[in-house]
All heavy atoms as an XYZ file, in Angstrom:
832
protein
N      15.503    -26.783     -0.965
C      15.772    -25.726     -0.024
C      15.063    -26.037      1.290
O      13.851    -26.193      1.306
C      15.245    -24.403     -0.562
C      16.196    -23.615     -1.381
S      15.573    -21.963     -1.794
C      14.159    -22.318     -2.794
N      15.814    -26.112      2.330
C      15.222    -26.349      3.638
C      15.022    -25.046      4.389
O      14.054    -24.904      5.115
C      16.094    -27.294      4.440
C      16.100    -28.693      3.880
C      16.887    -29.627      4.741
C      16.857    -31.010      4.118
N      17.531    -31.991      4.931
N      15.933    -24.112      4.205
C      15.836    -22.834      4.893
C      15.461    -21.758      3.884
O      16.246    -21.420      3.008
C      17.165    -22.489      5.567
C      17.086    -21.211      6.372
O      15.965    -20.736      6.658
O      18.152    -20.687      6.723
N      14.259    -21.237      3.988
C      13.759    -20.252      3.030
C      14.021    -18.811      3.460
O      13.871    -17.893      2.654
C      12.268    -20.458      2.807
C      11.877    -21.815      2.235
C      10.357    -21.935      2.158
C      12.502    -22.049      0.883
N      14.406    -18.609      4.698
C      14.629    -17.252      5.204
C      15.668    -16.530      4.359
O      16.742    -17.065      4.076
C      15.076    -17.295      6.659
N      15.289    -15.334      3.902
C      16.183    -14.518      3.105
C      16.210    -14.857      1.627
O      16.756    -14.104      0.826
N      15.621    -15.971      1.254
C      15.565    -16.349     -0.149
C      14.495    -15.500     -0.840
O      13.615    -14.933     -0.205
C      15.228    -17.828     -0.310
C      16.225    -18.772      0.326
C      17.498    -18.821     -0.457
C      18.352    -19.994     -0.089
N      19.325    -19.781      0.949
N      14.570    -15.444     -2.167
C      13.653    -14.608     -2.943
C      12.666    -15.488     -3.697
O      13.068    -16.417     -4.407
C      14.430    -13.720     -3.940
C      13.467    -12.909     -4.791
C      15.398    -12.820     -3.195
N      11.390    -15.181     -3.540
C      10.332    -15.878     -4.274
C       9.614    -14.888     -5.174
O       9.287    -13.777     -4.748
C       9.331    -16.513     -3.317
N       9.383    -15.279     -6.411
C       8.540    -14.532     -7.343
C       7.262    -15.337     -7.499
O       7.310    -16.522     -7.843
C       9.226    -14.350     -8.717
C       8.283    -13.677     -9.696
C      10.517    -13.555     -8.572
N       6.131    -14.692     -7.232
C       4.844    -15.384     -7.273
C       3.905    -14.609     -8.180
O       3.566    -13.458     -7.890
C       4.224    -15.512     -5.870
C       5.193    -16.203     -4.912
C       2.883    -16.246     -5.939
C       4.769    -16.153     -3.455
N       3.482    -15.228     -9.282
C       2.477    -14.594    -10.131
C       1.092    -14.993     -9.611
O       0.928    -16.022     -8.969
C       2.631    -14.997    -11.611
O       2.385    -16.397    -11.756
C       4.019    -14.653    -12.132
N       0.119    -14.149     -9.883
C      -1.222    -14.400     -9.362
C      -1.265    -14.268     -7.854
O      -2.058    -14.919     -7.180
N      -0.412    -13.394     -7.309
C      -0.243    -13.281     -5.862
C      -1.331    -12.464     -5.177
O      -1.352    -12.383     -3.957
C       1.126    -12.673     -5.546
N      -2.239    -11.884     -5.925
C      -3.256    -11.032     -5.322
C      -4.414    -11.776     -4.703
O      -5.140    -11.222     -3.873
N      -4.583    -13.043     -5.040
C      -5.725    -13.780     -4.511
C      -5.477    -15.278     -4.587
O      -4.513    -15.736     -5.203
C      -6.994    -13.429     -5.302
O      -6.853    -13.811     -6.653
N      -6.347    -16.005     -3.961
C      -6.349    -17.459     -4.053
C      -5.051    -18.116     -3.617
O      -4.434    -17.732     -2.622
N      -4.649    -19.100     -4.383
C      -3.460    -19.887     -4.078
C      -2.212    -19.012     -4.037
O      -1.362    -19.170     -3.156
C      -3.320    -20.997     -5.123
C      -2.305    -22.038     -4.786
C      -2.475    -22.867     -3.687
C      -1.180    -22.199     -5.573
C      -1.532    -23.831     -3.375
C      -0.231    -23.167     -5.266
C      -0.411    -23.988     -4.167
N      -2.088    -18.068     -4.971
C      -0.933    -17.180     -4.987
C      -0.842    -16.332     -3.737
O       0.247    -16.134     -3.184
N      -1.960    -15.844     -3.275
C      -1.982    -15.026     -2.055
C      -1.565    -15.862     -0.851
O      -0.804    -15.418     -0.002
C      -3.380    -14.432     -1.849
C      -3.548    -13.532     -0.654
C      -2.969    -12.135     -0.889
N      -3.337    -11.195      0.140
C      -4.308    -10.298      0.039
N      -5.028    -10.203     -1.068
N      -4.556     -9.467      1.021
N      -2.044    -17.090     -0.805
C      -1.666    -17.965      0.306
C      -0.182    -18.331      0.238
O       0.487    -18.395      1.271
C      -2.535    -19.231      0.317
C      -2.365    -20.061      1.563
C      -2.679    -19.325      2.855
O      -3.525    -18.410      2.879
O      -2.065    -19.680      3.887
N       0.338    -18.531     -0.949
C       1.779    -18.793     -1.077
C       2.595    -17.594     -0.607
O       3.658    -17.761      0.012
C       2.130    -19.136     -2.516
C       1.704    -20.523     -2.976
C       1.925    -20.678     -4.473
C       2.462    -21.593     -2.218
N       2.115    -16.397     -0.884
C       2.790    -15.190     -0.401
C       2.788    -15.166      1.127
O       3.794    -14.821      1.754
C       2.125    -13.936     -0.970
N       1.689    -15.544      1.726
C       1.605    -15.592      3.193
C       2.598    -16.614      3.761
O       3.270    -16.361      4.765
C       0.185    -15.937      3.636
C      -0.804    -14.833      3.390
C      -2.223    -15.245      3.765
N      -3.134    -14.148      3.552
C      -4.324    -14.264      2.969
N      -4.760    -15.456      2.556
N      -5.090    -13.208      2.800
N       2.665    -17.762      3.126
C       3.606    -18.795      3.574
C       5.042    -18.294      3.416
O       5.865    -18.456      4.325
C       3.378    -20.105      2.792
C       2.014    -20.707      3.169
C       4.520    -21.093      3.049
C       1.557    -21.817      2.252
N       5.344    -17.676      2.272
C       6.678    -17.119      2.059
C       7.027    -16.085      3.113
O       8.149    -16.050      3.625
N       6.075    -15.252      3.461
C       6.302    -14.233      4.493
C       6.574    -14.889      5.846
O       7.492    -14.485      6.561
C       5.108    -13.283      4.581
N       5.798    -15.908      6.178
C       6.017    -16.613      7.449
C       7.402    -17.257      7.506
O       8.007    -17.369      8.565
C       4.949    -17.685      7.671
C       3.647    -17.140      8.179
C       2.741    -18.212      8.741
N       2.420    -19.275      7.809
C       1.351    -19.285      7.005
N       0.499    -18.273      7.006
N       1.134    -20.299      6.197
N       7.900    -17.661      6.338
C       9.217    -18.287      6.263
C      10.347    -17.259      6.198
O      11.519    -17.623      6.167
C       9.285    -19.213      5.043
C       8.385    -20.425      5.133
C       8.813    -21.405      6.222
O      10.022    -21.541      6.474
O       7.931    -22.042      6.823
N       9.995    -15.974      6.140
C      11.009    -14.925      6.105
C      11.612    -14.683      4.734
O      12.718    -14.140      4.619
N      10.891    -15.057      3.692
C      11.384    -14.849      2.331
C      11.227    -13.394      1.920
O      10.378    -12.676      2.453
C      10.632    -15.749      1.345
C      10.802    -17.228      1.614
S      10.050    -18.250      0.319
C      11.386    -18.200     -0.887
N      12.015    -12.970      0.976
C      11.805    -11.694      0.311
C      10.926    -12.008     -0.894
O      11.167    -12.989     -1.604
C      13.139    -11.081     -0.093
C      13.967    -10.753      1.157
C      15.309    -10.178      0.829
N      16.127    -11.211      0.202
C      17.259    -10.968     -0.453
N      17.713     -9.750     -0.580
N      17.950    -11.963     -0.983
N       9.907    -11.181     -1.112
C       8.868    -11.531     -2.071
C       8.750    -10.536     -3.212
O       8.765     -9.329     -2.996
C       7.514    -11.616     -1.353
C       7.434    -12.597     -0.188
C       6.100    -12.454      0.525
C       7.639    -14.027     -0.673
N       8.599    -11.076     -4.410
C       8.206    -10.294     -5.582
C       6.827    -10.824     -5.942
O       6.687    -11.971     -6.371
C       9.183    -10.459     -6.759
C       8.723     -9.632     -7.951
C      10.606    -10.089     -6.334
N       5.820     -9.992     -5.726
C       4.433    -10.401     -5.933
C       3.908     -9.748     -7.196
O       4.046     -8.542     -7.374
C       3.592    -10.010     -4.724
C       4.112    -10.531     -3.379
C       3.203    -10.064     -2.250
C       4.242    -12.042     -3.389
N       3.314    -10.546     -8.053
C       2.809    -10.046     -9.326
C       1.347    -10.430     -9.493
O       0.932    -11.523     -9.105
C       3.626    -10.633    -10.479
N       0.591     -9.505    -10.067
C      -0.815     -9.771    -10.339
C      -1.310     -8.757    -11.358
O      -0.740     -7.669    -11.481
C      -1.662     -9.684     -9.071
C      -2.935    -10.509     -9.174
O      -3.870    -10.081     -9.874
O      -2.972    -11.598     -8.580
N      -2.362     -9.088    -12.054
C      -2.969     -8.183    -13.027
C      -3.984     -7.250    -12.366
O      -4.310     -6.202    -12.906
C      -3.603     -8.984    -14.189
C      -4.856     -9.721    -13.728
C      -3.882     -8.104    -15.382
N      -4.445     -7.610    -11.184
C      -5.418     -6.785    -10.457
C      -4.662     -5.922     -9.446
O      -4.214     -6.420     -8.407
C      -6.453     -7.653     -9.756
C      -7.339     -8.403    -10.740
C      -8.334     -9.253    -10.017
O      -8.050    -10.387     -9.666
N      -9.514     -8.686     -9.798
N      -4.530     -4.645     -9.745
C      -3.702     -3.754     -8.946
C      -4.156     -3.653     -7.500
O      -3.324     -3.686     -6.588
C      -3.656     -2.355     -9.576
C      -2.646     -1.434     -8.931
C      -1.216     -1.890     -9.126
O      -0.791     -2.117    -10.253
N      -0.461     -2.011     -8.048
N      -5.460     -3.555     -7.253
C      -5.925     -3.418     -5.874
C      -5.601     -4.655     -5.043
O      -5.134     -4.551     -3.906
C      -7.417     -3.088     -5.816
C      -8.306     -4.116     -6.516
O      -7.803     -4.876     -7.373
O      -9.515     -4.148     -6.217
N      -5.802     -5.834     -5.613
C      -5.480     -7.073     -4.903
C      -3.970     -7.190     -4.683
O      -3.515     -7.632     -3.624
C      -6.007     -8.275     -5.681
N      -3.199     -6.779     -5.678
C      -1.742     -6.792     -5.557
C      -1.285     -5.871     -4.434
O      -0.454     -6.245     -3.597
C      -1.101     -6.382     -6.882
C       0.413     -6.241     -6.907
C       1.100     -7.551     -6.552
C       0.857     -5.736     -8.278
N      -1.824     -4.664     -4.402
C      -1.463     -3.708     -3.351
C      -1.759     -4.267     -1.962
O      -0.967     -4.100     -1.037
C      -2.202     -2.379     -3.554
C      -1.750     -1.632     -4.798
O      -0.661     -1.932     -5.338
O      -2.506     -0.733     -5.229
N      -2.893     -4.938     -1.820
C      -3.258     -5.532     -0.532
C      -2.289     -6.646     -0.145
O      -1.882     -6.748      1.020
C      -4.686     -6.083     -0.588
C      -5.750     -5.013     -0.652
C      -7.142     -5.593     -0.860
O      -7.309     -6.834     -0.763
O      -8.068     -4.807     -1.119
N      -1.906     -7.468     -1.114
C      -0.981     -8.569     -0.836
C       0.394     -8.040     -0.427
O       1.022     -8.556      0.509
C      -0.861     -9.482     -2.058
N       0.860     -7.005     -1.108
C       2.156     -6.404     -0.769
C       2.092     -5.791      0.630
O       3.007     -5.983      1.443
C       2.574     -5.365     -1.830
C       3.777     -4.557     -1.372
C       2.866     -6.049     -3.164
N       1.025     -5.069      0.927
C       0.870     -4.456      2.246
C       0.839     -5.527      3.340
O       1.456     -5.357      4.409
C      -0.399     -3.606      2.295
N       0.154     -6.619      3.087
C       0.079     -7.709      4.053
C       1.468     -8.312      4.295
O       1.849     -8.578      5.440
C      -0.887     -8.780      3.551
C      -1.089     -9.927      4.495
C      -2.085    -10.957      3.976
O      -3.002    -10.609      3.205
O      -1.932    -12.122      4.364
N       2.227     -8.523      3.232
C       3.574     -9.084      3.366
C       4.476     -8.142      4.152
O       5.215     -8.567      5.052
C       4.160     -9.370      1.985
N       4.402     -6.866      3.819
C       5.238     -5.894      4.542
C       4.842     -5.801      6.009
O       5.697     -5.665      6.878
C       5.140     -4.534      3.864
C       5.851     -4.504      2.521
C       5.699     -3.179      1.821
N       6.416     -3.192      0.548
C       6.186     -2.334     -0.433
N       5.281     -1.367     -0.283
N       6.868     -2.429     -1.556
N       3.551     -5.897      6.289
C       3.086     -5.870      7.672
C       3.597     -7.081      8.449
O       3.769     -7.017      9.667
C       1.555     -5.807      7.724
N       3.864     -8.161      7.731
C       4.417     -9.369      8.354
C       5.925     -9.238      8.562
O       6.561    -10.147      9.105
C       4.100    -10.592      7.502
N       6.486     -8.112      8.104
C       7.893     -7.845      8.359
C       8.859     -8.285      7.288
O      10.064     -8.347      7.538
N       8.355     -8.598      6.087
C       9.267     -9.018      5.028
C       9.344     -7.962      3.926
O       8.425     -7.145      3.765
C       8.870    -10.378      4.402
C       8.905    -11.477      5.450
C       7.510    -10.326      3.742
N      10.433     -7.982      3.207
C      10.601     -7.073      2.081
C       9.780     -7.607      0.913
O       9.891     -8.783      0.552
C      12.077     -6.997      1.702
C      12.397     -5.910      0.720
C      13.891     -5.762      0.472
O      14.692     -6.470      1.102
O      14.231     -4.920     -0.375
N       8.954     -6.753      0.348
C       8.079     -7.189     -0.741
C       8.025     -6.125     -1.830
O       7.920     -4.935     -1.544
C       6.677     -7.474     -0.228
N       8.099     -6.582     -3.056
C       7.979     -5.735     -4.243
C       6.738     -6.184     -4.993
O       6.573     -7.377     -5.265
C       9.216     -5.898     -5.127
C       9.170     -5.289     -6.517
C       9.101     -3.764     -6.434
C      10.381     -5.733     -7.331
N       5.866     -5.264     -5.323
C       4.684     -5.577     -6.112
C       4.879     -5.111     -7.544
O       5.346     -3.998     -7.775
N       4.537     -5.973     -8.500
C       4.676     -5.644     -9.908
C       3.376     -5.995    -10.626
O       2.942     -7.147    -10.592
C       5.857     -6.405    -10.561
C       6.028     -5.987    -12.013
C       7.151     -6.191     -9.788
N       2.775     -4.991    -11.246
C       1.557     -5.229    -12.029
C       1.968     -5.950    -13.306
O       2.759     -5.428    -14.095
C       0.871     -3.898    -12.362
C      -0.387     -4.077    -13.146
N      -0.401     -4.108    -14.509
C      -1.666     -4.254    -12.742
C      -1.640     -4.284    -14.915
N      -2.427     -4.374    -13.859
N       1.440     -7.157    -13.506
C       1.838     -7.981    -14.649
C       0.629     -8.700    -15.222
O      -0.145     -9.308    -14.484
C       2.889     -9.042    -14.247
C       3.229     -9.952    -15.415
C       4.147     -8.387    -13.717
N       0.513     -8.655    -16.530
C      -0.421     -9.496    -17.268
C       0.441    -10.580    -17.908
O       1.192    -10.301    -18.847
C      -1.155     -8.674    -18.328
C      -2.140     -9.487    -19.142
O      -2.033    -10.743    -19.159
O      -3.005     -8.874    -19.787
N       0.388    -11.804    -17.392
C       1.288    -12.855    -17.858
C       1.015    -13.300    -19.290
O       1.806    -14.044    -19.863
C       1.297    -14.081    -16.914
C       1.823    -13.706    -15.545
C      -0.063    -14.740    -16.846
N      -0.063    -12.809    -19.882
C      -0.309    -13.116    -21.295
C       0.503    -12.213    -22.216
O       0.495    -12.395    -23.429
C      -1.803    -13.005    -21.620
O      -2.203    -11.642    -21.634
N       1.226    -11.259    -21.623
C       2.045    -10.319    -22.390
C       3.521    -10.559    -22.085
O       3.999    -10.210    -20.997
C       1.644     -8.880    -22.060
C       0.201     -8.599    -22.448
C      -0.219     -7.207    -22.098
C      -1.679     -7.025    -22.534
N      -2.209     -5.749    -22.085
N       4.241    -11.171    -23.034
C       5.644    -11.528    -22.784
C       6.523    -10.364    -22.336
O       7.397    -10.549    -21.480
C       6.120    -12.081    -24.139
C       4.874    -12.560    -24.808
C       3.788    -11.616    -24.350
N       6.286     -9.175    -22.849
C       7.117     -8.043    -22.442
C       6.918     -7.706    -20.962
O       7.860     -7.321    -20.268
C       6.860     -6.819    -23.318
C       5.409     -6.357    -23.307
O       4.504     -7.207    -23.332
O       5.181     -5.132    -23.291
N       5.714     -7.890    -20.447
C       5.464     -7.633    -19.028
C       6.126     -8.697    -18.153
O       6.633     -8.394    -17.070
C       3.963     -7.540    -18.746
C       3.328     -6.303    -19.358
C       1.887     -6.084    -18.922
O       1.486     -6.591    -17.843
O       1.157     -5.391    -19.661
N       6.144     -9.931    -18.626
C       6.814    -11.003    -17.884
C       8.317    -10.753    -17.854
O       8.976    -10.943    -16.825
C       6.480    -12.385    -18.485
C       7.267    -13.485    -17.789
C       4.979    -12.666    -18.394
N       8.871    -10.301    -18.971
C      10.298     -9.967    -19.012
C      10.617     -8.830    -18.049
O      11.650     -8.857    -17.369
C      10.709     -9.604    -20.429
C      10.770    -10.802    -21.358
C      11.161    -10.439    -22.788
O      11.827     -9.410    -22.993
O      10.801    -11.208    -23.688
N       9.736     -7.837    -17.966
C       9.931     -6.743    -17.015
C       9.864     -7.237    -15.571
O      10.617     -6.762    -14.715
C       8.887     -5.637    -17.246
C       9.221     -4.734    -18.401
C      10.499     -3.949    -18.122
O      10.732     -3.454    -17.024
N      11.335     -3.854    -19.140
N       8.983     -8.182    -15.312
C       8.904     -8.775    -13.975
C      10.240     -9.405    -13.611
O      10.767     -9.165    -12.518
C       7.784     -9.825    -13.923
C       7.719    -10.700    -12.669
C       7.455     -9.864    -11.420
C       6.648    -11.781    -12.845
N      10.794    -10.192    -14.512
C      12.084    -10.835    -14.251
C      13.173     -9.798    -14.030
O      13.970     -9.907    -13.085
C      12.448    -11.762    -15.409
N      13.200     -8.779    -14.876
C      14.229     -7.744    -14.777
C      14.126     -6.998    -13.446
O      15.144     -6.724    -12.792
C      14.115     -6.775    -15.944
N      12.916     -6.679    -13.032
C      12.736     -5.949    -11.773
C      13.104     -6.813    -10.568
O      13.691     -6.320     -9.602
C      11.310     -5.432    -11.661
C      11.041     -4.300    -12.665
C       9.759     -3.592    -12.451
N       9.701     -2.949    -11.139
C       8.596     -2.446    -10.627
N       7.453     -2.511    -11.314
N       8.591     -1.866     -9.443
N      12.773     -8.099    -10.627
C      13.115     -8.997     -9.532
C      14.636     -9.096     -9.370
O      15.155     -8.974     -8.253
C      12.512    -10.381     -9.761
N      15.327     -9.280    -10.466
C      16.787     -9.419    -10.417
C      17.436     -8.088    -10.045
O      18.395     -8.057     -9.263
C      17.326     -9.977    -11.747
C      18.840     -9.905    -11.799
C      16.853    -11.409    -11.948
N      16.914     -6.986    -10.560
C      17.477     -5.675    -10.219
C      17.337     -5.394     -8.730
O      18.247     -4.836     -8.104
C      16.798     -4.581    -11.032
N      16.234     -5.792     -8.145
C      15.977     -5.511     -6.726
C      16.709     -6.471     -5.796
O      17.286     -6.073     -4.799
C      14.471     -5.564     -6.463
C      14.048     -5.403     -5.026
C      14.078     -3.954     -4.573
N      13.476     -3.781     -3.281
C      12.215     -3.413     -3.072
N      11.407     -3.170     -4.077
N      11.769     -3.271     -1.848
N      16.696     -7.769     -6.145
C      17.196     -8.776     -5.210
C      18.418     -9.561     -5.700
O      18.932    -10.400     -4.976
C      16.071     -9.756     -4.852
C      14.936     -9.114     -4.124
C      13.682     -8.989     -4.708
C      15.108     -8.617     -2.838
C      12.623     -8.408     -4.030
C      14.054     -8.031     -2.143
C      12.815     -7.929     -2.743
N      18.816     -9.348     -6.935
C      19.994     -9.981     -7.544
C      19.855    -11.464     -7.838
O      20.710    -12.042     -8.480
C      21.242     -9.745     -6.712
C      21.646     -8.315     -6.654
C      23.050     -8.190     -6.198
N      23.516     -6.847     -6.490
C      24.362     -6.203     -5.745
N      24.889     -6.784     -4.688
N      24.729     -4.987     -6.074
N      18.836    -12.101     -7.346
C      18.640    -13.532     -7.585
C      17.185    -13.887     -7.326
O      16.490    -13.179     -6.604
C      19.529    -14.362     -6.674
N      16.749    -14.968     -7.920
C      15.430    -15.537     -7.638
C      15.673    -16.996     -7.301
O      16.279    -17.732     -8.072
C      14.482    -15.405     -8.853
C      13.186    -16.171     -8.614
C      14.206    -13.941     -9.153
N      15.209    -17.413     -6.141
C      15.413    -18.782     -5.682
C      14.194    -19.670     -5.912
O      14.327    -20.885     -5.986
C      15.767    -18.780     -4.192
C      16.966    -17.948     -3.906
N      16.882    -16.646     -3.442
C      18.278    -18.213     -4.059
C      18.102    -16.161     -3.295
N      18.965    -17.086     -3.664
N      13.030    -19.044     -5.984
C      11.792    -19.794     -6.154
C      10.869    -19.008     -7.062
O      10.609    -17.830     -6.808
C      11.118    -20.016     -4.791
C       9.766    -20.722     -4.784
C       9.914    -22.156     -5.280
C       9.166    -20.708     -3.382
N      10.399    -19.640     -8.127
C       9.449    -19.021     -9.046
C       8.172    -19.840     -9.021
O       8.195    -21.049     -9.265
C       9.999    -18.978    -10.466
C       9.012    -18.563    -11.552
C       8.499    -17.149    -11.324
C       9.656    -18.690    -12.923
N       7.069    -19.175     -8.701
C       5.765    -19.836     -8.700
C       4.921    -19.177     -9.772
O       4.455    -18.054     -9.622
C       5.067    -19.718     -7.319
C       3.729    -20.450     -7.345
C       5.964    -20.267     -6.220
N       4.765    -19.890    -10.884
C       3.989    -19.388    -12.010
C       2.540    -19.809    -11.802
O       2.057    -20.777    -12.367
C       4.555    -19.953    -13.319
C       3.932    -19.306    -14.523
O       3.295    -18.270    -14.420
N       4.102    -19.926    -15.664
N       1.857    -19.049    -10.979
C       0.525    -19.397    -10.525
C      -0.584    -18.639    -11.241
O      -1.739    -19.024    -11.153
C       0.465    -19.121     -9.004
C      -0.928    -19.221     -8.462
O      -1.501    -20.286     -8.397
N      -1.485    -18.090     -8.089
N      -0.260    -17.570    -11.936
C      -1.296    -16.715    -12.531
C      -2.186    -17.510    -13.470
O      -1.729    -18.353    -14.229
C      -0.662    -15.552    -13.279
N      -3.441    -17.205    -13.381
C      -4.412    -17.858    -14.246
C      -5.798    -17.575    -13.718
O      -5.960    -16.961    -12.667
N      -6.758    -18.023    -14.435
C      -8.133    -17.791    -14.038
C      -8.928    -19.081    -14.135
O      -8.575    -19.989    -14.879
C      -8.814    -16.703    -14.908
C      -8.143    -15.369    -14.698
C      -8.789    -17.084    -16.372
N      -9.974    -19.127    -13.384
C     -10.883    -20.260    -13.428
C     -12.271    -19.754    -13.110
O     -12.433    -18.690    -12.512
C     -10.465    -21.321    -12.421
N     -13.229    -20.518    -13.500
C     -14.614    -20.159    -13.213
C     -14.945    -20.464    -11.769
O     -14.085    -20.476    -10.895
N     -16.174    -20.750    -11.524
C     -16.637    -20.988    -10.166
C     -16.358    -22.381     -9.647
O     -16.879    -22.773     -8.630
N     -15.552    -23.144    -10.345
C     -15.266    -24.504     -9.915
C     -16.093    -25.485    -10.715
O     -16.908    -25.116    -11.554
N     -15.866    -26.723    -10.494
C     -16.596    -27.757    -11.223
C     -15.906    -28.094    -12.538
O     -14.760    -27.740    -12.778
N     -16.617    -28.775    -13.383
C     -16.081    -29.201    -14.667
C     -16.017    -28.030    -15.641
O     -16.877    -27.150    -15.621
C     -16.944    -30.313    -15.268
C     -16.963    -31.559    -14.419
C     -18.106    -31.918    -13.719
C     -15.839    -32.369    -14.317
C     -18.131    -33.059    -12.930
C     -15.849    -33.514    -13.537
C     -16.991    -33.844    -12.841
O     -17.014    -34.971    -12.067
N     -15.009    -28.053    -16.513
C     -14.825    -26.958    -17.463
C     -16.050    -26.801    -18.367
O     -16.435    -25.695    -18.720
C     -13.520    -27.133    -18.271
C     -13.617    -28.305    -19.237
C     -13.145    -25.867    -18.992
N     -16.689    -27.894    -18.725
C     -17.853    -27.821    -19.611
C     -19.090    -27.256    -18.907
O     -20.083    -26.958    -19.541
C     -18.160    -29.177    -20.250
C     -18.357    -30.301    -19.289
C     -19.493    -30.628    -18.623
C     -17.363    -31.241    -18.878
N     -19.293    -31.708    -17.814
C     -17.989    -32.123    -17.955
C     -16.032    -31.449    -19.179
C     -17.305    -33.179    -17.350
C     -15.370    -32.497    -18.578
C     -15.998    -33.335    -17.685
N     -18.999    -27.078    -17.602
C     -20.095    -26.467    -16.862
C     -19.927    -24.961    -16.717
O     -20.776    -24.299    -16.125
C     -20.215    -27.112    -15.474
C     -20.633    -28.566    -15.534
C     -20.621    -29.251    -14.173
O     -19.982    -28.714    -13.236
O     -21.236    -30.314    -14.051
N     -18.842    -24.413    -17.270
C     -18.594    -22.968    -17.191
C     -19.649    -22.210    -17.977
O     -20.093    -22.654    -19.035
C     -17.218    -22.631    -17.761
O     -16.211    -23.265    -17.009
N     -20.017    -21.062    -17.444
C     -21.032    -20.245    -18.112
C     -20.397    -19.439    -19.249
O     -19.175    -19.283    -19.321
C     -21.667    -19.284    -17.105
O     -20.716    -18.289    -16.730
N     -21.235    -18.887    -20.106
C     -20.768    -18.014    -21.172
C     -20.038    -16.811    -20.582
O     -18.979    -16.399    -21.085
C     -21.940    -17.553    -22.041
C     -21.595    -16.566    -23.158
C     -20.569    -17.158    -24.118
C     -22.856    -16.149    -23.899
N     -20.542    -16.278    -19.480
C     -19.901    -15.141    -18.817
C     -18.479    -15.507    -18.364
O     -17.547    -14.714    -18.511
C     -20.748    -14.675    -17.635
C     -20.223    -13.443    -16.942
C     -21.153    -13.018    -15.822
C     -20.596    -11.799    -15.115
N     -21.440    -11.375    -14.009
N     -18.310    -16.716    -17.799
C     -16.974    -17.177    -17.395
C     -16.032    -17.204    -18.596
O     -14.889    -16.737    -18.515
C     -17.029    -18.593    -16.802
C     -17.721    -18.659    -15.452
O     -17.761    -17.621    -14.748
O     -18.201    -19.743    -15.100
N     -16.469    -17.739    -19.711
C     -15.621    -17.837    -20.906
C     -15.309    -16.458    -21.477
O     -14.189    -16.208    -21.916
C     -16.284    -18.719    -21.966
C     -16.159    -20.169    -21.630
C     -17.139    -20.996    -21.187
C     -14.968    -20.966    -21.662
N     -16.636    -22.249    -20.952
C     -15.315    -22.267    -21.244
C     -13.646    -20.706    -22.020
C     -14.381    -23.299    -21.173
C     -12.718    -21.740    -21.948
C     -13.095    -23.015    -21.521
N     -16.260    -15.586    -21.460
C     -16.023    -14.244    -21.990
C     -15.001    -13.509    -21.135
O     -14.127    -12.815    -21.664
C     -17.337    -13.456    -22.056
C     -18.254    -13.957    -23.156
C     -19.640    -13.363    -23.112
O     -20.137    -12.958    -22.057
N     -20.287    -13.301    -24.265
N     -15.058    -13.680    -19.830
C     -14.079    -13.050    -18.944
C     -12.691    -13.646    -19.191
O     -11.706    -12.944    -19.258
C     -14.489    -13.238    -17.491
C     -13.540    -12.569    -16.536
C     -13.479    -11.246    -16.264
C     -12.528    -13.192    -15.762
N     -12.472    -11.008    -15.344
C     -11.876    -12.187    -15.026
C     -12.106    -14.520    -15.615
C     -10.832    -12.454    -14.154
C     -11.068    -14.779    -14.745
C     -10.440    -13.740    -14.030
N     -12.638    -14.958    -19.343
C     -11.381    -15.652    -19.575
C     -10.723    -15.195    -20.873
O      -9.524    -14.988    -20.944
C     -11.621    -17.157    -19.626
C     -10.430    -18.044    -19.942
C      -9.428    -17.962    -18.817
C     -10.883    -19.471    -20.172
N     -11.509    -14.969    -21.907
C     -10.977    -14.625    -23.233
C     -10.840    -13.135    -23.463
O     -10.334    -12.721    -24.495
C     -11.867    -15.257    -24.309
C     -11.953    -16.786    -24.257
C     -12.994    -17.295    -25.237
C     -10.601    -17.425    -24.500
N     -11.278    -12.334    -22.502
C     -11.207    -10.883    -22.680
C      -9.780    -10.373    -22.637
O      -8.891    -10.936    -22.118
C     -12.022    -10.185    -21.606
């Protein structure tokens, strides 16, 4: 795809980090956005930012570890926009960086919660 304007992107993990930046890029390109995240406050901020940039954005609270929530995300995206042109499955968590074996017990407990 060379021209992204008007195309629909679904981005999981859109409330922060790489997902949030992808949402910003999609907005700059004039895409219509379906933004998903498990953190409602971060999701709300990302949706508000996209709308302030002048693009149509739908926010969906999703825990990607729950298949029924992922199915609802797909259903809502298609119901709203009739098609999805770009899917970015970005949701996930990481510790403070570095090697995985350097992660603290607190990092692992948060990851497995």
